[in-house]
Each structure stands twice: as C-alpha cells, then as structure tokens.
C-alpha positions in Angstrom: 102.8 111.9 77.7 105.8 110.3 76.9 107.8 111.0 73.9 109.4 108.8 71.6 112.5 109.0 74.1 111.3 108.9 77.0 111.0 105.0 78.4 107.8 104.0 80.6 107.4 101.6 83.3 105.1 99.4 85.0 105.3 99.3 89.2 103.8 96.5 91.3 103.8 97.2 94.9 103.7 94.4 97.2 102.4 96.7 99.6 102.2 95.3 103.2 106.0 94.0 102.5 106.8 97.9 101.5 104.8 99.8 104.3 105.7 96.7 106.9 109.3 96.8 105.9 109.5 100.4 105.9 108.0 101.0 109.0 110.1 98.9 110.9 113.3 100.6 109.6 112.0 103.8 109.8 109.4 104.5 112.0 109.1 102.1 114.5 107.9 104.7 117.1 105.0 105.4 115.4 101.3 103.9 114.8 101.9 102.0 111.3 98.4 104.2 110.4 100.3 107.5 110.6 103.0 106.4 107.9 101.0 105.3 105.4 102.5 104.8 101.9 101.1 106.7 98.7 101.5 104.2 96.0 101.7 107.1 93.1 104.8 108.9 95.0 106.3 105.6 95.2 105.9 105.0 91.7 106.8 108.6 90.2 110.1 108.3 92.7 111.2 105.1 91.1 111.1 106.8 87.9 112.3 109.8 88.2 115.4 107.7 90.0 116.0 105.9 86.7 119.1 106.6 84.1 116.6 107.5 81.1 113.9 109.9 81.2 111.0 108.0 82.3 107.1 108.4 83.1 105.1 105.4 85.0 102.3 104.4 83.4 100.6 101.9 85.4 100.5 100.9 89.3 99.3 97.8 90.6 98.8 97.5 94.1 98.5 94.2 96.2 97.4 93.5 99.5 95.3 92.0 102.0 91.9 93.4 102.9 90.9 93.5 106.6 87.6 91.5 107.5 85.5 94.2 108.6 83.2 91.9 110.9 86.4 91.5 113.0 88.5 94.7 111.9 85.7 97.4 110.9 88.6 100.4 111.1 91.2 99.0 109.5 89.1 97.3 106.8 87.5 101.2 105.9 90.7 102.6 105.8 91.9 100.0 103.3 88.2 100.8 101.0 88.9 104.5 101.6 92.4 104.4 100.6 91.5 102.0 97.4 88.9 104.7 96.5 91.4 107.6 97.2 93.9 106.4 95.5 91.9 105.0 92.5 90.0 108.5 92.3 93.1 110.2 92.0 95.3 108.8 89.8 94.2 107.1 86.9 97.0 104.9 86.6 96.4 103.3 90.4 95.1 99.7 90.8 94.7 98.0 94.2 93.9 94.4 93.6 92.3 93.3 97.2 92.8 89.8 98.6 90.6 89.0 102.0 92.9 88.4 104.9 93.0 85.0 106.4 91.6 84.7 109.8 92.7 81.6 112.1 92.1 82.0 115.9 91.4 85.3 115.9 91.6 87.6 117.8 94.5 85.4 119.9 96.3 85.0 115.9 97.2 88.3 113.5 95.3 87.8 110.3 97.8 87.0 107.7 97.6 87.4 103.3 97.0 84.4 101.4 97.5 84.4 97.9 99.1 88.3 97.5 102.6 87.3 96.3 101.4 84.3 94.0 98.9 87.4 92.6 102.1 89.3 91.9 104.0 87.0 90.6 101.3 86.0 87.9 101.0 89.8 86.7 104.8 89.9 86.6 105.1 87.0 84.5 101.4 87.9 82.5 102.8 91.7 81.6 106.2 90.7 80.7 104.6 87.6 78.2 101.2 89.7 77.0 101.7 93.5 77.4 105.3 94.0 77.0 104.6 96.2 74.0 103.1 98.7 77.2 106.3 99.8 79.1 109.9 99.4 78.5 110.6 97.9 82.4 108.4 96.3 84.4 109.6 97.0 88.5 108.9 94.9 91.4 108.7 96.6 94.6 109.4 94.0 97.4 111.9 92.2 100.3 109.6 89.2 100.0 111.9 86.3 98.6 109.3 84.1 98.2 108.6 86.7 94.5 112.5 85.7 94.0 111.6 83.0 91.5 109.1 85.1 89.6 111.8 88.1 89.3 114.2 85.6 87.5 112.0 84.3 85.4 110.9 87.6 84.4 114.9 88.5 84.1 115.2 85.7 81.7 112.3 86.0 79.1 112.8 88.0 76.3 110.9 91.1 77.0 110.7 94.3 79.1 113.5 95.0 81.6 113.0 94.1 84.6 114.3 95.9 88.2 113.2 95.7 91.7 113.0 98.3 94.5 113.4 97.8 98.2 114.1 100.5 101.3 117.2 100.9 102.3 118.6 97.9 104.8 116.1 95.5 103.3 116.6 92.4 101.4 116.4 93.1 97.9 115.3 90.7 95.0 118.3 89.8 93.5 120.7 86.8 92.8 123.3 86.4 95.6 125.6 85.9 92.9 124.9 88.9 90.3 123.4 91.4 92.1 120.7 91.5 89.8 118.5 92.8 88.7 119.1 96.4 88.9 117.4 97.5 92.2 116.3 100.6 93.4 117.0 101.4 97.1 114.8 104.0 98.9 116.0 105.9 101.8 114.7 106.8 105.0 114.2 110.5 103.5 112.4 108.9 100.7 109.9 107.0 102.9 109.1 110.1 105.0 108.3 111.8 101.6 106.1 109.2 100.2 104.2 108.1 103.5 101.3 110.3 104.7 99.0 110.2 108.3 95.8 108.6 108.2 94.9 109.2 111.6 91.4 109.8 111.7 90.2 109.3 108.2 89.0 105.8 108.6 
C-alpha cells in the first residue's frame, strides 16, 4: 500500500514490441518462447528505477492474439500467459486483439489495432483517470506511438514517461529528448524474462 509520500505509476506495455525488440537485441539465438517478458516484473522494475519511492498500481498489456485455427500452439501459449499473469497479479490486465492473417502461411500474421488501442488508452488515462496515478509509463519503441505520447506530455495531468531497451528507439522528441525515458539493459531483460518451453 502506498503512503502519501509514495508515487503511483500506471504502465502500458506494447507487448509484441517489448518482446521482439528485446529478443533481437539480447537473445537473438534463442527461440522467442524461451525468453518471454513478465509484465509485472517489468512494471515493478520501472517503479524501482524512479527517483522517488514509487509503486505500480496498474499494468496494461496490449498484444495480438494468434488464431488457434492457424497457430494452435502460440494461441494456447498466449491464452495461458494471460491467465497466469492476471491470476498472479490483480494489477495486470491483458488486452488482446486478433492477429491479421493474409496469405498464411506464406506471409506471417501482423498486429492490427494494438498501437491504436494503446494510444487511446494512454490519452484516456491522462484525461479521465489522472487522480488514480502520478505518472504514466509507456514501454515501446514503436514510433507510431510518438504522437500520443506527445499529446499526453502536453496535457495537464499526470507525468508521462517512456521506457525502452537500451539500443532501441525511445519515444522521445528528437530535439528536447522528452519525456523522460527508462532505458532497460540486457541484465534487466534476463531478469524479467521466463522460459515457456513446454508450457503451451
């Protein structure tokens, strides 16, 4: 429980981006299912890196969900991850959007609407739920989210911060280097990822 001196943060994770970019930077030789980020571990790490005592009160995970008709094992893994993360930690909410399949299996599926949903939620939280937290942290390196982050930064409300893996592109203004960015390292990646071999 937070005290009057303890800050509260809400964390929004662009999960596919967080997973794909971290894997490419730090674990390119491993199958991706052997290094799956745990949302609550990331969120608490971000809280602990802030300059003031901070607790995480909300963790929203935005991700695509594979179609079980096309990809039964990845779909099962995604569903079990959602169940596990939400059951273990009531701060976590997974917001899934169906992947878009065109010319499968020649062309891999793509996410549709995930970044838009995250952007809308960031603005909504800033405008409507600003009394529930002191800072909003968006973890992604997807440049499509920069306009939403800039808008949240300009609005009168909670602080807006961003996060990315060291070596990736931060969602900051190129001139001012704002908002503040949490750069997480390879050591951090290894401490927040878990092996999902055989668990789907």
